[in-house]
C-alpha positions in Angstrom: -22.3 -8.3 5.6 -21.0 -8.9 2.1 -18.1 -6.7 0.9 -16.6 -6.8 -2.6 -13.1 -5.3 -2.8 -12.2 -4.0 -6.3 -8.5 -3.6 -6.8 -5.8 -3.5 -9.5 -3.4 -5.3 -7.1 -3.5 -8.0 -4.4 -0.7 -10.0 -2.8 0.4 -12.6 -3.7 -0.9 -12.3 -7.3 0.2 -8.8 -8.3 1.9 -5.9 -6.4 3.5 -2.6 -7.2 3.1 -0.9 -3.9 1.2 -0.8 -0.6 -2.2 -1.3 -2.3 -1.3 -4.9 -3.0 -0.4 -5.5 0.6 -3.6 -4.0 1.9 -5.9 -6.0 -0.4 -3.8 -9.1 0.5 -4.5 -8.8 4.2 -7.5 -6.6 5.1 -10.2 -8.9 3.5 -8.6 -11.8 5.5 -8.9 -9.8 8.7 -12.5 -8.9 8.0 -13.4 -12.5 7.4 -12.0 -13.4 10.8 -14.7 -11.2 12.4 -17.6 -12.5 10.3 -17.6 -10.3 7.2 -17.9 -12.1 3.9 -15.1 -10.1 2.1 -14.2 -11.1 -1.4 -11.9 -9.5 -4.1 -12.2 -8.9 -7.8 -9.1 -8.0 -9.8 -7.8 -8.2 -13.3 -6.1 -11.3 -14.6 -2.6 -10.3 -15.7 -0.5 -12.4 -18.1 2.2 -13.0 -15.5 -0.1 -14.6 -12.9 0.7 -18.3 -12.6 -2.7 -20.0 -12.7 -1.4 -23.4 -11.8 0.7 -22.2 -8.9 -2.3 -20.4 -7.4 -4.8 -23.0 -8.3 -6.9 -20.6 -10.3 -9.8 -22.3 -12.0 -12.4 -21.1 -14.5 -15.7 -20.2 -12.9 -18.0 -18.7 -15.6 -18.0 -16.5 -18.7 -20.5 -14.0 -20.2 -20.8 -11.5 -23.0 -20.7 -7.9 -22.1 -22.1 -5.2 -24.4 -19.7 -2.4 -25.2 -20.2 0.8 -27.2 -18.3 -0.7 -30.1 -19.5 -4.3 -29.8 -19.5 -7.3 -27.5 -16.8 -8.2 -25.0 -16.2 -11.8 -24.0 -15.5 -11.8 -20.3 -14.0 -14.9 -18.5 -14.1 -15.1 -14.7 -11.8 -17.4 -12.9 -11.4 -17.9 -9.2 -9.2 -19.2 -6.3 -8.9 -18.6 -2.6 -6.0 -16.7 -0.9 -5.9 -17.4 2.8 -9.6 -18.2 2.8 -10.5 -15.1 0.8 -12.4 -15.8 -2.5 -10.8 -13.9 -5.4 -12.3 -13.4 -8.8 -10.1 -12.7 -11.8 -11.3 -10.8 -14.9 -10.0 -11.8 -18.3 -11.1 -10.0 -21.4 -9.2 -9.3 -24.6 -7.4 -6.9 -25.3 -7.5 -5.4 -21.8 -6.6 -8.2 -19.4 -5.2 -11.8 -19.6 -2.1 -11.2 -21.7 1.1 -9.2 -21.2 3.7 -9.2 -18.6 3.1 -5.8 -17.0 0.8 -4.7 -14.2 0.7 -1.2 -15.4 1.6 0.2 -18.9 1.3 3.8 -20.2 -1.3 6.2 -18.8 -3.5 6.3 -21.9 -3.8 2.6 -22.2 -4.3 2.0 -18.5 -7.1 4.5 -18.4 -8.9 2.4 -21.1 -8.1 -0.9 -19.4 -9.4 0.2 -16.0 -12.4 2.0 -17.3 -13.4 -1.4 -18.8 -12.5 -3.2 -15.6 -14.9 -0.9 -13.7 -17.7 -1.9 -16.0 -16.7 -5.5 -15.7 -16.9 -5.3 -11.9 -20.6 -4.5 -12.0 -21.3 -7.0 -14.7 -19.5 -9.7 -12.7 -21.3 -8.8 -9.5 -24.6 -9.2 -11.4 -23.6 -12.7 -12.6 -22.6 -13.7 -9.0 -26.1 -12.5 -7.9 -27.6 -15.1 -10.2 -25.4 -17.9 -9.0 -23.3 -18.1 -12.2 -20.7 -20.9 -12.2 -23.0 -23.2 -10.2 -22.1 -21.4 -7.0 -24.5 -20.1 -4.3 -25.9 -16.7 -5.3 -23.9 -13.8 -3.8 -24.1 -10.0 -4.0 -22.2 -7.3 -2.2 -23.8 -5.0 0.4 -20.9 -2.7 -0.2 -18.6 -2.2 -3.1 -15.1 -1.1 -1.9 -13.1 0.5 -4.7 -9.4 1.2 -4.3 -7.5 4.0 -5.9 -8.1 5.5 -9.3 -8.1 2.2 -11.2 -11.5 1.3 -9.7 -12.8 4.8 -8.7 -15.2 4.9 -11.6 -17.2 1.9 -10.1 -19.1 3.9 -7.4 -20.3 6.2 -10.2 -21.5 3.3 -12.2 -23.4 2.0 -9.1 -24.9 5.5 -8.7 -26.2 5.5 -12.3 -27.8 2.1 -11.7 -29.8 2.9 -8.5 -33.1 2.8 -10.4 -32.8 -0.9 -10.2 -33.7 -2.4 -6.7 -30.6 -4.6 -6.7 -28.3 -1.7 -7.0 -30.3 0.8 -5.0 -29.4 -0.7 -1.6 -25.6 -1.1 -2.3 -23.2 1.1 -0.4 -20.0 2.3 -2.0 -16.6 3.2 -0.5 -13.5 4.6 -2.2 -10.1 4.1 -0.5 -7.3 6.4 -1.5 -3.9 4.8 -1.1 -2.0 7.5 -2.9 -3.5 10.8 -4.0 -0.6 11.4 -6.5 -2.1 8.9 -9.0 -5.5 9.9 -10.2 -6.3 9.1 -13.9 -6.3 12.8 -14.6 -7.7 13.2 -18.1 -9.8 10.2 -19.0 -12.3 11.9 -21.2 -11.4 9.8 -24.2 -11.7 6.4 -22.6 -14.9 7.4 -20.8 -16.5 8.6 -24.0 -15.3 5.5 -25.9 -16.7 3.2 -23.3 -20.1 5.0 -23.3 -19.9 6.2 -19.7 -22.7 8.6 -18.9 -21.9 12.2 -18.2 -20.7 13.0 -14.7 -23.0 15.8 -13.7 -22.2 16.1 -10.0 -22.1 19.9 -9.4 -18.8 19.7 -7.4 -17.2 17.9 -10.3 -18.5 20.4 -12.8 -17.6 23.4 -10.7 -14.0 22.2 -10.2 -13.6 20.9 -13.7 -12.9 17.3 -12.5 -15.6 15.4 -14.4 -12.9 13.5 -16.4 -10.7 12.8 -13.4 -11.2 9.2 -12.3 -10.2 9.7 -8.7 -12.3 12.9 -8.6 -15.3 11.0 -9.9 -14.9 8.4 -7.2 -14.6 11.0 -4.5 -17.8 12.7 -5.6 -20.0 9.7 -6.1 -18.8 7.3 -3.3 -20.9 7.2 -0.1 -17.7 7.2 1.9 -14.1 8.2 1.0 -11.4 6.6 3.2 -7.7 6.7 3.3 -5.0 4.7 4.9 -4.0 6.8 8.0 -5.5 9.6 10.1 -2.6 11.9 9.5 -2.8 11.5 5.7 -6.6 12.1 5.8 -5.8 15.6 7.2 -2.9 16.2 4.9 -5.1 15.4 1.8 -7.2 18.4 2.6 -4.3 20.7 2.1 -2.9 22.0 -1.3 0.5 20.4 -0.4 -0.9 16.9 -0.4 -4.3 17.2 -2.0 -2.9 17.1 -5.6 -5.6 19.4 -6.8 -8.5 17.4 -5.3 -8.3 19.0 -1.8 -11.4 21.2 -2.3 -13.5 18.3 -3.6 -12.3 16.3 -0.5 -13.1 19.1 1.8 -16.7 19.2 0.6 -17.0 15.5 1.5 -15.1 16.0 4.8 -17.5 18.7 5.8 -20.3 16.2 6.0 -18.2 13.5 7.8 -17.8 11.4 4.7 -13.9 11.2 4.8 -12.4 8.6 7.1 -8.8 7.9 8.0 -8.2 4.3 9.1 -4.6 3.2 9.7 -3.4 0.2 7.7 -2.3 -2.9 9.5 0.0 -5.8 8.6 -0.4 -9.5 8.8 1.3 -10.2 12.2 1.2 -13.9 11.6 3.0 -13.7 8.3 5.5 -11.0 9.4 6.9 -12.7 12.5 10.6 -12.9 13.3 9.9 -15.8 15.6 8.7 -18.0 12.7 10.1 -16.3 9.5 11.6 -19.2 7.6 13.9 -16.8 5.6 15.9 -15.6 8.6 19.3 -17.1 9.5 18.0 -17.3 13.1 14.5 -16.7 14.5 14.0 -14.5 17.6 11.3 -12.7 19.6 11.3 -9.7 21.9 13.1 -11.7 24.6 15.8 -13.1 22.4 16.2 -10.3 19.8 19.8 -9.3 20.9 21.2 -12.7 20.0 18.9 -13.4 17.1 19.5 -10.1 15.4 23.2 -10.4 15.8 23.3 -13.6 13.9 21.1 -12.2 11.1 23.2 -9.0 11.0 26.4 -11.0 10.6 24.8 -13.1 7.8 23.7 -10.0 5.9 27.1 -8.3 6.3 28.8 -11.4 4.8 26.2 -11.6 2.0 26.7 -7.9 1.2 30.5 -8.2 1.2 30.8 -6.0 4.4 32.9 -6.7 7.4 31.2 -8.5 10.2 31.2 -5.7 12.8 28.5 -6.1 15.3 29.6 -2.9 17.1 28.9 -0.7 14.0 25.4 0.5 13.3 23.9 -0.8 10.0 21.5 1.4 8.2 18.9 -0.2 5.9 16.5 0.9 3.2 13.9 -1.2 1.4 12.0 1.2 -0.9 10.9 2.2 -4.3 13.4 4.7 -5.5 11.4 7.8 -6.2 11.3 11.4 -5.1 8.2 10.7 -3.1 10.3 8.4 -0.9 12.9 11.2 -0.3 15.7 9.1 -1.7 17.2 12.1 -3.4 17.4 13.8 0.1 19.0 10.7 1.6 21.8 10.1 -0.9 24.0 13.1 0.0 23.4 12.5 3.7 24.5 8.9 3.3 27.6 9.9 1.3 28.6 12.2 4.1 28.2 9.5 6.7 30.3 7.1 4.6 33.0 9.7 4.7 33.1 10.6 8.4 31.1 8.1 10.5 31.7 4.5 11.5 28.5 2.9 10.1 27.4 0.6 7.3 24.6 0.8 4.7 22.5 -1.7 2.7 19.8 -0.7 0.3 17.3 -2.8 -1.7 15.1 -1.1 -4.3 14.4 -0.1 -7.9 12.9 2.9 -9.5 14.1 6.2 -11.0 17.1 5.7 -13.2 19.0 8.8 -11.9 18.5 7.6 -8.3 19.6 4.1 -9.2 22.7 5.5 -10.8 23.6 7.7 -7.8 23.1 4.7 -5.4 25.1 2.4 -7.6 27.9 5.0 -7.5 27.6 5.3 -3.7 27.9 1.5 -3.3 30.8 1.3 -5.6 32.7 4.3 -4.1 32.3 3.0 -0.5 32.1 -0.8 -1.3 33.7 -1.8 2.0 30.9 -0.2 4.0 27.9 0.2 1.6 26.0 -2.2 -0.7 23.2 -1.2 -3.0 21.0 -3.9 -4.5 19.1 -2.4 -7.4 16.5 -5.1 -7.8 13.5 -6.7 -6.2 14.2 -9.6 -3.8 11.6 -10.6 -1.2 14.0 -12.8 0.8 16.7 -10.1 1.0 14.1 -7.5 2.2 13.2 -9.8 5.1 16.9 -10.1 6.0 17.4 -6.3 5.9 14.4 -5.8 8.3 15.9 -8.5 10.6 19.5 -7.1 10.5 19.5 -3.3 10.2 19.9 -1.4 13.4 18.3 1.7 11.7 15.7 1.8 8.9 15.6 5.0 6.9 12.4 6.3 5.4 12.8 10.1 4.6 9.6 10.3 2.6 8.3 13.6 1.3 4.8 12.1 1.9 3.7 8.6 3.0 0.0 7.9 3.0 0.6 5.0 5.4 3.6 3.0 4.7 4.2 -0.6 5.9 8.0 -0.7 5.9 8.3 1.2 9.2 5.8 -1.3 10.7 7.8 -4.2 9.4 11.1 -2.7 10.6 9.7 -2.3 14.1 8.2 -5.8 14.1 11.7 -7.1 13.4 13.5 -4.8 15.8 14.9 -2.2 13.5 14.4 1.4 14.6 12.9 3.7 11.9 14.4 7.1 11.0 11.4 8.9 9.4 10.1 12.2 8.3 7.0 13.3 10.2 4.3 12.8 7.6 1.3 10.6 6.9 1.3 7.2 8.4 4.9 7.6 9.5 3.8 10.2 12.0 1.0 8.0 13.2 3.1 4.9 13.8 6.6 6.1 14.9 6.7 8.0 18.2 9.9 10.0 18.5 12.7 9.0 20.8 12.7 11.1 24.0 16.4 11.8 23.8 17.1 10.2 27.2 16.6 6.8 28.7 14.2 5.6 26.0 11.1 5.5 28.1 9.2 6.9 25.1 9.6 6.5 21.4 10.3 3.8 18.8 12.3 5.7 16.3 13.9 9.0 15.3 11.7 11.6 13.6 12.4 14.8 11.7 10.2 17.4 9.9 12.1 19.3 7.3 12.3 18.1 3.7 16.1 18.6 3.5 19.2 16.6 3.3 20.4 18.4 6.4 17.5 17.1 8.4 18.1 13.6 7.2 21.8 13.8 8.1 21.3 15.4 11.5 18.7 12.8 12.5 20.9 9.9 11.3 23.7 11.3 13.3 21.4 11.5 16.4 20.3 7.9 15.9 23.9 6.7 15.4 25.0 8.6 18.5 22.2 6.9 20.5 23.3 3.5 19.2 26.8 4.2 20.5 26.4 6.2 23.6 23.0 5.1 24.9 22.7 1.4 24.0 20.2 0.7 26.9 17.8 3.3 25.5 18.3 1.9 22.0 17.5 -1.6 23.1 14.5 -0.5 25.1 13.0 1.1 22.0 13.7 -2.0 20.0 11.9 -4.1 22.5 9.0 -1.6 22.6 8.7 -1.5 18.8 8.6 -5.3 18.6 5.7 -5.3 21.0 3.5 -2.9 19.1 0.3 -4.4 17.8 0.2 -3.5 14.1 -2.5 -6.1 13.3 -5.7 -5.3 11.5 -7.8 -6.1 14.5 -8.7 -2.6 15.5 -8.7 -1.2 12.0 -11.0 -4.0 10.8 -13.7 -3.0 13.3 -13.4 0.6 12.0 -13.9 -0.6 8.5 -17.1 -2.5 9.6 -18.4 0.7 11.1 -17.6 2.6 7.9 -19.4 -0.1 5.8 -22.5 0.1 8.0 -22.5 3.9 7.5 -22.3 3.6 3.7 -25.0 0.9 3.7 -27.3 2.9 5.9 -27.4 5.6 3.2 -29.5 3.4 1.1 -31.8 1.6 3.6 -35.2 1.4 2.1 
């Protein structure tokens, strides 16, 4: 089975969030079980062609409403996955930003969706001197590529396109491409006449278009799938989704992580490697190293709280800051944060780190090496998200032996069983429900008390968390079943 992933992001080339991680690991997992999965993404100006061995493959001219576009396709492989990059002035190939302002991004990605189909057609003819290849299923991801399933639907009068299945994966419902009427009209996109779109006035909403016209809609955890059908999390598209869910066309498949890459036993960035048998000694060395690096006292007996996150309201950081401030005042603990985002949150965290500099350090930056060290050093990993479609940070924390403190939502609810409050025979973390600072503070106090007064239960949960299989193995099989379902819709 041939699958073409269409995405705005892919690790290691470009990443703003979890989308990049998924596209960087799921196709690799699918190829391991015999699926010919490939990726098409934009070429951004910041991608280092030489470092990633990106080479020209072919070029073609693409007719637009206002003239012809010169499209250049280059390629490389990432962990065995073929990747195609689209360059076309003025949309892609220059500039140092992954995303810009909404209006321009809607134009860029409308064009990218057109280029996806045009490139697939070129691949079908063996362009670039390669063996001819054509997808059985086009797998779009988030609003940036959600228009592509509609374009396939409008091309089904051609035998080549008539048999293609389409899937749209929603990684975060909050970002939709809400009002793309101008870019769609300028690009000559046909009217979106699906009755559900017309009835709900969503014919210019890119995510809505993808939901209506894809064969299957998927999202990144079973819990988030159910949450998206509610007004609280559906972001105005819950009724459109409910229509698709009624016919069994909405799937929730939990994201995985690359267990080979994220492995404390082999991670070259750690001060000392360890596994589930040696984590007490290994994590102690890493904790001491991080404490020194952060300018904190080396105190192995004091719990260290870690955060690695985008600093946004979605992540609940505004709920966490007052709770952390209170802990700094009255509790023996330490705190290290790494992240960037909202200016007001950055300022509040900077002030927190400055005011309690002997026990708190906030790094307002992106640093991949430091993030690894926080996972390997923090005793507790805080994720107080208002919503979290899946999340990978809690999986990485558990993989490295750090116990998550999370709100019960989305993928956090699917991946972090709550501590049983006793000997630790159940649970891998500490879970709360309310979207309040009080809930964050109370749960952190509970976790810290467990660290101090029930160390055997704490270590038992650490060991259990490190043993959880968060690989793509099970999820990849579910994706194959989903692709087969989408493809069967168009069997001749």
